[in-house]
C-alpha positions as CSV (number, residue, x, y, z in Angstrom):
1,M,20.2,3.3,-7.8
2,S,18.6,1.6,-10.8
3,L,15.5,-0.6,-10.4
4,A,17.8,-3.5,-11.4
5,R,20.0,-2.8,-8.3
6,A,17.2,-2.5,-5.8
7,R,18.0,-5.0,-3.2
8,V,15.0,-7.5,-2.6
9,L,15.3,-9.0,0.9
10,H,13.8,-12.6,1.2
11,Y,13.7,-13.8,4.9
12,L,13.3,-17.2,6.1
13,S,11.4,-15.8,9.2
14,P,8.0,-14.5,8.7
15,M,9.1,-10.9,8.2
16,L,7.6,-9.2,5.2
17,N,9.4,-9.2,1.8
18,Q,11.2,-5.9,1.3
19,I,12.3,-4.0,-1.9
20,V,15.2,-1.7,-0.8
21,H,16.1,1.4,-2.8
22,G,19.2,3.4,-2.0
23,E,21.3,3.5,1.1
24,P,20.6,5.3,4.6
25,T,21.1,8.9,4.5
26,D,20.7,11.9,7.2
27,Q,16.9,11.8,6.1
28,P,14.5,9.5,7.6
29,A,13.8,6.3,5.6
30,L,10.4,6.0,3.7
31,L,8.5,2.9,4.1
32,I,6.0,2.4,1.4
33,V,2.9,0.2,2.1
34,H,0.9,-1.0,-1.0
35,G,-3.0,-1.6,-1.0
36,L,-5.1,-4.5,-1.6
37,Y,-4.1,-6.9,-4.5
38,G,-0.8,-4.9,-4.9
39,S,2.9,-5.5,-4.0
40,G,6.0,-3.5,-3.4
41,R,6.9,-4.1,-6.9
42,N,3.9,-1.9,-8.1
43,W,5.8,1.2,-6.4
44,G,9.1,0.5,-8.1
45,V,9.4,3.6,-10.2
46,I,8.2,6.1,-7.6
47,A,10.3,4.5,-4.9
48,K,13.4,4.5,-7.1
49,R,12.9,8.2,-7.9
50,L,12.1,9.1,-4.1
51,S,15.3,7.3,-3.1
52,D,17.6,10.1,-4.4
53,E,17.3,11.8,-1.0
54,R,16.6,9.0,1.3
55,Q,16.4,5.3,1.6
56,V,13.1,3.8,0.4
57,I,11.7,0.5,1.5
58,A,8.6,-0.9,-0.3
59,V,7.2,-4.0,1.3
60,D,4.8,-6.9,0.2
61,Q,2.0,-7.1,2.9
62,R,1.1,-10.4,4.2
63,N,-0.8,-12.6,1.9
64,H,0.5,-10.6,-1.1
65,G,3.4,-10.7,-3.3
66,H,6.5,-12.6,-1.9
67,S,5.6,-12.4,1.8
68,P,4.3,-15.1,3.8
69,W,0.7,-16.1,3.8
70,H,-1.1,-16.2,7.0
71,D,-4.7,-17.3,8.1
72,S,-5.6,-13.8,9.1
73,H,-5.6,-10.4,7.4
74,S,-6.6,-7.9,10.1
75,Y,-5.2,-4.4,10.4
76,E,-3.9,-5.0,13.9
77,D,-1.6,-8.0,12.3
78,M,-0.6,-5.9,9.4
79,A,0.6,-2.9,11.7
80,E,2.6,-5.7,13.7
81,D,4.2,-6.7,10.4
82,L,5.2,-3.2,9.8
83,A,6.5,-2.4,13.2
84,E,8.8,-5.6,12.8
85,V,10.3,-4.1,9.6
86,I,10.8,-0.8,11.0
87,R,12.5,-2.3,14.2
88,A,14.7,-4.4,12.0
89,H,16.2,-1.4,10.5
90,G,16.7,0.3,13.7
91,A,15.0,3.7,13.5
92,P,11.7,5.5,13.2
93,M,10.6,5.9,9.6
94,D,8.3,8.0,7.5
95,V,5.4,5.8,6.3
96,L,3.5,6.1,3.1
97,G,0.4,3.9,2.7
98,H,-2.2,3.7,0.1
99,S,-5.7,2.3,0.5
100,M,-5.5,-0.7,2.6
101,G,-1.8,0.0,3.1
102,G,-2.9,3.5,4.4
103,K,-5.1,1.9,7.1
104,A,-2.3,-0.4,8.2
105,A,-0.1,2.6,8.4
106,M,-2.6,4.5,10.5
107,V,-3.0,1.6,12.8
108,L,0.8,1.3,13.1
109,A,1.1,4.9,14.0
110,L,-1.6,4.9,16.4
111,K,-0.3,1.7,18.2
112,H,3.4,2.5,17.8
113,P,3.9,6.2,17.5
114,D,7.6,5.8,18.5
115,L,8.1,3.9,15.2
116,V,6.7,6.6,13.0
117,N,8.1,9.8,12.1
118,R,5.5,11.3,9.6
119,L,2.7,9.6,7.6
120,V,1.4,10.1,4.1
121,I,-2.0,8.4,3.7
122,A,-3.0,8.0,-0.1
123,D,-6.8,8.1,-0.8
124,I,-8.1,6.5,2.4
125,A,-9.7,7.5,5.9
126,P,-9.9,5.8,9.2
127,V,-13.4,4.8,8.5
128,S,-15.5,1.8,7.2
129,Y,-16.3,1.6,3.4
130,T,-19.1,0.0,1.3
131,H,-16.8,-0.2,-1.8
132,S,-16.5,-4.1,-1.7
133,Q,-13.5,-5.4,-3.8
134,I,-14.8,-9.1,-3.8
135,Q,-15.6,-8.8,-7.6
136,Y,-12.0,-8.6,-8.4
137,I,-11.2,-11.6,-6.4
138,E,-13.9,-13.4,-8.5
139,A,-12.3,-12.0,-11.6
140,M,-8.9,-13.3,-10.8
141,R,-10.4,-16.8,-9.9
142,A,-12.1,-16.9,-13.3
143,V,-8.8,-16.5,-15.2
144,D,-8.0,-19.9,-16.8
145,L,-4.4,-20.1,-15.8
146,A,-3.8,-23.3,-17.8
147,Q,-4.2,-21.1,-20.9
148,V,-1.7,-18.5,-19.5
149,E,1.7,-18.6,-21.2
150,K,2.5,-15.0,-20.5
151,R,1.1,-12.1,-18.6
152,S,-0.7,-10.6,-21.5
153,D,-2.8,-13.7,-21.8
154,A,-4.2,-13.3,-18.4
155,E,-4.6,-9.5,-19.0
156,A,-6.7,-10.3,-22.1
157,Q,-9.0,-12.5,-20.1
158,L,-9.3,-10.0,-17.2
159,R,-10.2,-7.2,-19.8
160,A,-13.3,-9.1,-20.7
161,I,-14.5,-9.2,-17.0
162,V,-13.1,-6.1,-15.4
163,D,-14.4,-2.7,-16.8
164,D,-11.5,-0.6,-15.4
165,P,-8.6,-0.6,-18.1
166,V,-6.0,0.1,-15.6
167,L,-6.7,-3.0,-13.3
168,P,-6.0,-5.9,-15.5
169,T,-2.3,-4.8,-15.9
170,F,-2.1,-4.0,-12.1
171,F,-3.5,-7.4,-11.1
172,T,-1.3,-9.4,-13.3
173,Q,1.8,-7.9,-11.6
174,S,0.9,-10.4,-8.9
175,L,0.7,-13.4,-11.1
176,D,3.3,-16.1,-11.1
177,V,3.2,-17.0,-14.7
178,A,5.7,-19.9,-14.6
179,G,4.0,-21.5,-11.4
180,K,0.5,-20.7,-12.8
181,R,-0.7,-19.1,-9.5
182,W,-1.7,-15.9,-7.9
183,R,0.8,-14.4,-5.5
184,L,-2.2,-13.4,-3.5
185,N,-4.0,-15.4,-0.8
186,L,-7.3,-14.9,-2.4
187,D,-9.2,-17.3,-0.1
188,V,-8.1,-15.5,3.1
189,L,-8.6,-12.0,1.5
190,A,-12.2,-12.9,0.3
191,R,-13.0,-14.3,3.9
192,D,-11.7,-11.3,5.6
193,M,-13.2,-8.7,3.2
194,D,-15.3,-7.2,5.9
195,Q,-12.3,-6.4,8.0
196,I,-10.5,-5.0,5.2
197,L,-13.3,-2.6,4.5
198,S,-13.8,-1.5,8.1
199,F,-11.2,0.3,10.5
200,P,-10.6,-1.1,14.0
201,K,-11.6,0.8,17.2
202,I,-8.4,2.1,18.6
203,D,-7.9,4.4,21.6
204,G,-5.1,7.0,21.2
205,Q,-3.8,9.5,18.9
206,F,-0.8,10.0,16.6
207,D,0.6,13.6,17.0
208,G,3.1,13.5,14.3
209,K,2.5,15.4,11.0
210,T,0.1,13.6,8.7
211,L,-0.8,14.2,4.9
212,F,-4.0,12.7,3.7
213,L,-3.6,12.9,-0.1
214,A,-6.7,12.1,-2.0
215,G,-7.6,11.7,-5.6
216,A,-9.8,14.7,-6.7
217,L,-12.0,12.2,-8.6
218,S,-12.3,9.7,-5.7
219,D,-14.9,9.7,-3.0
220,Y,-12.9,7.8,-0.5
221,V,-11.7,10.8,1.5
222,R,-14.8,12.8,2.4
223,R,-15.0,16.2,4.1
224,E,-17.6,14.8,6.6
225,D,-15.1,12.4,8.0
226,R,-12.6,14.9,8.7
227,D,-13.6,15.5,12.5
228,L,-13.1,11.7,13.1
229,T,-9.9,11.8,11.3
230,K,-8.5,14.6,13.2
231,S,-9.5,12.9,16.5
232,Y,-6.9,10.2,15.7
233,F,-4.5,12.5,13.8
234,P,-4.8,16.0,15.1
235,N,-1.7,17.2,13.3
236,S,-3.2,16.3,9.9
237,H,-3.4,18.1,6.6
238,F,-5.5,17.3,3.5
239,A,-4.8,17.8,-0.1
240,K,-6.2,16.6,-3.4
241,L,-4.5,15.5,-6.6
242,P,-6.3,17.0,-9.6
243,G,-7.4,14.6,-12.2
244,A,-6.7,11.3,-10.3
245,G,-9.1,8.8,-8.9
246,H,-8.5,6.1,-6.0
247,W,-5.3,4.8,-7.8
248,L,-3.7,8.2,-7.8
249,H,-0.1,7.0,-7.7
250,A,-0.7,4.9,-10.9
251,E,-2.8,7.5,-12.8
252,K,-0.6,10.6,-12.0
253,P,2.7,9.2,-10.9
254,R,4.8,12.4,-11.4
255,E,2.2,14.4,-9.8
256,F,2.0,12.1,-6.8
257,E,5.7,11.9,-6.4
258,A,6.1,15.7,-6.4
259,A,3.4,16.1,-3.8
260,V,5.0,13.6,-1.5
261,R,8.5,14.9,-2.1
262,S,7.2,18.5,-1.4
263,Y,5.5,17.3,1.7
264,L,8.5,15.5,3.2
265,A,10.9,18.4,2.2
266,N,8.8,21.0,3.9
267,T,7.9,19.3,7.3
């Protein structure tokens, strides 16, 4: 299925916006959950390629993309959003989550293990971080949208503020150029940044197979956190993607896809 034929499902209910690639097969469907400031659209190429063997559903999380805005952004709420999507499709799914989306996927598996078959967690652990992302909210707020006629105009403004050359293009995928607005609830994300950086205290375990796939150049998944991670996910394995940092799926997309495909095929 081409990207142009991917089905985008818009709901009048509060359900998350979904981009559906492919049709159901005899393999479990794969739910992709993006990270902070992202959207399901960011995963279009990887989702399309993985849909040659299974249906792939990429969601926009709450307060992101085309999904509803809410006055909360807790991981418990994000997990319930994901549970609603899986129930609507009628079967347990494999779940792939990056960064904030990885934490949401972990909470989903811990609270609703019956809805999750296997987990792939990309460059995040069930711990609290001090890597504040508030500077990127300030950068997006600083863009003069009145001067933006095309996406590259906003990218140019961001490049003068943001030091990572990859991020301006990534951020502007969440820009509604015609409406001159961000498709991100920046006020709520800023207010709840402490919650986003943390991980909730949850009793229980997820016994399903779990892969923690980290960027080799990233410091988000540390060896000293493995005992804690194993206490939540006892059937977990750890791997690193050479030459990749935190945005491993954007920096090394083919290698990331190959690692995910191999894991799903061999477990």
